[in-house]
C-alpha positions in Angstrom: 12.0 -36.6 10.7 14.5 -34.1 9.2 16.1 -36.8 7.1 12.8 -37.5 5.4 12.2 -33.8 4.7 15.6 -33.5 3.0 14.8 -36.5 0.8 13.2 -36.2 -2.6 9.4 -36.4 -2.7 7.0 -36.9 -5.6 5.7 -33.4 -4.9 9.2 -31.9 -5.0 9.9 -33.6 -8.3 6.6 -32.6 -9.9 6.4 -29.0 -8.6 7.5 -26.7 -11.4 4.6 -24.4 -10.9 5.1 -20.6 -11.3 2.6 -19.4 -8.7 1.8 -20.2 -5.1 -1.8 -21.0 -6.2 -0.6 -23.7 -8.6 1.7 -25.1 -5.9 -1.1 -25.4 -3.4 -3.4 -27.0 -6.0 -0.8 -29.6 -7.0 -0.7 -30.8 -3.4 -4.5 -31.1 -3.5 -4.4 -33.0 -6.8 -1.8 -35.4 -5.5 -4.0 -36.2 -2.5 -7.2 -36.4 -4.5 -6.4 -37.9 -8.0 -9.1 -38.0 -10.7 -11.1 -41.3 -11.1 -13.2 -40.3 -14.1 -11.7 -41.5 -17.3 -13.2 -38.7 -19.4 -11.8 -36.1 -17.1 -8.4 -37.8 -17.0 -8.3 -37.9 -20.8 -9.4 -34.3 -21.0 -6.5 -33.3 -18.8 -4.0 -35.5 -20.7 -5.2 -34.0 -24.0 -4.8 -30.5 -22.7 -1.2 -31.3 -21.5 -0.4 -32.7 -24.9 -1.9 -29.6 -26.5 0.3 -27.4 -24.3 3.5 -29.5 -25.0 3.0 -28.9 -28.8 2.3 -25.1 -28.5 5.5 -23.7 -26.9 4.5 -20.1 -27.5 1.2 -20.6 -25.6 3.0 -22.3 -22.8 5.7 -19.7 -22.3 3.3 -16.8 -22.6 0.8 -18.2 -20.2 3.4 -19.1 -17.6 4.8 -15.6 -17.8 1.4 -14.0 -17.3 0.4 -16.3 -14.4 3.7 -15.6 -12.7 3.0 -11.8 -12.9 -0.4 -12.2 -11.4 1.1 -13.3 -8.1 -1.0 -15.0 -5.4 -4.5 -13.9 -6.3 -6.1 -16.2 -3.8 -4.1 -14.8 -0.9 -4.8 -11.2 -1.9 -8.5 -11.8 -2.3 -8.7 -13.4 1.1 -7.6 -10.0 2.5 -10.5 -8.1 1.0 -13.4 -9.0 3.3 -11.7 -7.7 6.4 -10.2 -4.8 4.4 -6.7 -5.9 5.3 -5.5 -5.5 1.8 -3.0 -2.6 1.4 -2.8 -0.1 -1.6 0.3 -1.8 -3.1 -1.6 -5.2 -3.0 -4.7 -3.6 -4.6 -2.6 -2.2 -7.4 -1.0 -5.7 -7.8 -4.5 -7.2 -8.0 -5.5 -4.6 -10.7 -2.4 -5.4 -12.8 -3.2 -9.1 -12.3 -6.6 -8.5 -13.8 -4.9 -7.0 -16.9 -2.9 -10.2 -17.2 -6.0 -12.2 -16.6 -7.6 -10.5 -19.7 -4.6 -11.7 -21.8 -4.8 -15.3 -20.4 -8.5 -15.3 -21.2 -7.7 -14.3 -24.8 -5.1 -17.0 -25.2 -7.5 -19.7 -23.8 -10.5 -18.6 -25.8 -8.5 -18.4 -29.0 -6.9 -21.9 -28.6 -8.0 -25.0 -30.4 -8.7 -26.9 -27.1 -12.2 -27.2 -25.6 -11.0 -27.5 -22.0 -8.9 -24.3 -22.3 -11.9 -22.6 -24.0 -14.1 -23.4 -21.0 -11.5 -22.2 -18.5 -11.0 -19.0 -20.5 -14.7 -18.5 -20.7 -15.0 -18.7 -16.9 -12.2 -16.2 -16.3 -13.5 -12.7 -15.4 -11.4 -9.7 -16.2 -13.6 -7.5 -13.9 -13.1 -4.6 -16.4 -14.9 -1.9 -14.4 -13.0 -2.3 -11.1 -9.7 -3.0 -12.8 -9.9 0.2 -14.8 -11.0 2.2 -11.7 -8.0 0.9 -9.6 -5.5 1.5 -12.3 -6.9 5.0 -13.1 -7.0 6.1 -9.4 -4.0 4.5 -7.7 -0.5 6.0 -7.9 2.2 4.0 -9.8 4.0 3.1 -6.6 1.5 3.5 -3.7 2.7 3.1 -0.1 2.2 -0.1 1.9 -0.1 1.7 4.4 -3.1 3.7 3.2 -2.6 5.9 6.3 0.6 7.3 4.8 -1.2 9.2 2.1 -0.1 9.5 -1.5 -2.3 6.6 -2.6 -4.4 8.4 -5.2 -3.3 10.1 -8.4 -3.9 13.7 -9.4 -7.3 14.3 -11.0 -9.2 11.7 -8.9 -10.6 14.2 -6.3 -10.6 18.0 -6.9 -10.4 19.1 -3.2 -7.5 16.6 -2.7 -5.6 18.2 -5.6 -6.1 21.7 -4.2 -5.0 20.7 -0.7 -1.9 19.0 -2.0 -0.9 22.2 -3.8 -1.2 24.1 -0.4 0.8 21.4 1.4 3.6 21.2 -1.2 3.5 24.9 -1.9 3.8 25.4 1.8 7.3 23.9 1.8 8.4 26.2 -0.9 7.0 29.1 1.0 8.9 28.1 4.1 12.1 28.2 2.1 11.1 31.8 1.0 10.7 32.8 4.7 14.1 31.3 5.5 15.8 33.3 2.7 13.9 36.5 3.5 14.8 36.3 7.2 18.5 35.4 6.4 18.7 38.5 4.3 17.1 40.9 6.8 19.0 39.7 9.8 22.3 38.9 8.1 22.3 35.4 9.7 23.7 33.5 6.7 23.5 30.0 8.3 19.8 30.4 9.2 17.8 27.2 8.6 14.2 26.1 9.0 13.5 22.8 10.8 10.5 20.9 12.2 9.9 18.9 15.3 6.7 17.5 16.9 6.9 19.5 20.0 6.7 23.1 18.6 6.4 22.6 14.9 8.4 24.7 12.4 11.3 26.8 13.8 14.3 28.9 12.8 17.6 27.6 13.9 20.5 30.0 14.6 24.0 28.9 15.4 25.6 30.5 18.5 27.9 32.6 16.3 24.9 34.6 15.0 22.9 34.7 18.3 23.4 38.5 18.7 21.7 39.2 15.4 18.3 37.7 16.4 15.5 40.3 16.3 13.3 40.9 19.4 10.2 39.7 17.6 11.4 36.1 17.5 10.3 33.8 20.3 13.0 31.5 21.7 11.8 27.9 22.0 14.8 25.7 22.6 18.5 26.0 23.4 20.9 23.4 22.0 24.7 23.0 22.6 25.7 25.1 19.6 22.5 26.7 18.5 19.1 28.2 19.5 15.7 27.6 18.0 13.1 30.4 17.5 9.6 30.7 16.2 7.9 33.7 14.5 4.2 34.6 14.2 4.5 34.3 10.4 5.9 30.7 10.7 3.2 29.7 13.2 0.4 31.0 10.9 1.7 29.2 7.9 2.3 26.0 9.8 -1.3 25.9 10.8 -2.3 26.2 7.2 0.0 23.4 6.1 -0.8 20.9 8.9 -4.5 21.6 8.4 -4.1 20.8 4.7 -2.1 17.6 5.5 -4.8 16.3 8.0 -7.6 17.0 5.4 -5.5 15.2 2.7 -5.2 12.1 4.8 -9.0 12.2 5.6 -9.9 12.4 2.0 -7.5 9.7 0.9 -8.7 7.3 3.7 -12.3 7.8 2.7 -11.5 7.2 -1.0 -9.5 4.1 -0.2 -12.3 2.8 2.0 -14.8 3.4 -0.8 -12.6 1.5 -3.2 -12.3 -1.5 -0.8 -16.1 -1.4 -0.4 -16.5 -1.7 -4.2 -14.0 -4.5 -4.3 -16.2 -6.6 -2.0 -18.5 -7.2 -4.9 -15.7 -8.9 -6.9 -14.6 -11.4 -4.3 -16.4 -14.4 -6.0 -15.2 -13.7 -9.6 -11.6 -13.0 -8.3 -11.7 -16.3 -6.3 -12.8 -18.1 -9.5 -9.9 -16.5 -11.4 -7.4 -17.6 -8.8 -8.7 -21.2 -9.0 -8.6 -21.2 -12.9 -5.1 -19.8 -12.9 -4.0 -22.4 -10.4 -5.5 -25.1 -12.8 -3.7 -23.6 -15.8 -0.5 -23.4 -13.8 -0.8 -27.1 -12.9 -1.4 -28.2 -16.5 1.5 -26.0 -17.8 3.7 -27.6 -15.1 2.7 -31.1 -16.2 3.6 -30.1 -19.8 6.9 -28.7 -18.7 7.6 -31.8 -16.6 6.7 -34.1 -19.6 9.2 -32.2 -21.8 11.9 -32.1 -19.2 11.6 -35.7 -17.9 10.6 -37.3 -21.3 7.2 -38.5 -19.9 4.9 -40.2 -22.4 1.1 -39.9 -22.7 -0.6 -43.0 -21.4 -3.6 -44.7 -23.1 -6.2 -45.4 -20.6 -8.9 -48.1 -20.6 -11.5 -49.3 -18.0 -10.1 -52.9 -17.8 -7.5 -54.2 -15.3 -4.6 -54.8 -17.8 -1.4 -52.8 -17.5 1.0 -52.7 -20.4 4.3 -50.8 -20.0 6.5 -50.2 -23.0 
């Protein structure tokens, strides 16, 4: 019932995780507690170690938080449903993973050493993604502008044509305005007939015979010229090719990412484990929890 959901649960009290992965794992740990005394003590010792090392704790929590939901991102790779922004997030997450690995391996705790050893920074693919992807790529790969300059030679050339084309259109606009004396002349674009010159009704009489009228508006007319048409074909041709190249490059990157699904899943799992242990340490400090001494007998002593 809704009343129950508003109440305080053990999960709500204990959940001070910094990642969705840690939160999910905490639920699993609560449902399936450990029964092996050696493993329980290993976990308790690690939590104690984290309580004592405040710097390790804060650094690690910050890094895990920055990694985001690695497990969810990885689950999108097989079907190639992962978008460029998420791929970049994954790459940056791998950089943080490398730091987490260093902290774990350098620590004086064997459980953390093991976890650190199992983390994989996937150096090759991480470097490739960071080297190739734009700093702020679009959400959809089909929008273009996913890859940096210097990744693909033909792509760079075509981009120069496409962006240079816009400058050239401005030149046409200025040149025609000068020749005709139509000061308010402007170039526009629509999907029906592409680039056009727009002339307000006040200047209609100055329009040269060589211009072809395409559309009449309430207070203006729109024309095209052979020069505009020719250049438009060049630009749109370049833009189509750009998208083709970018789509192929992105597909290739996702194809390579397929090989890293297993290590990335392991990373997500280890980060969830670390997040959980860090959360226990945070809770112990916050709620003044004490470390229990366990034995295999049936006696329970509370002090």
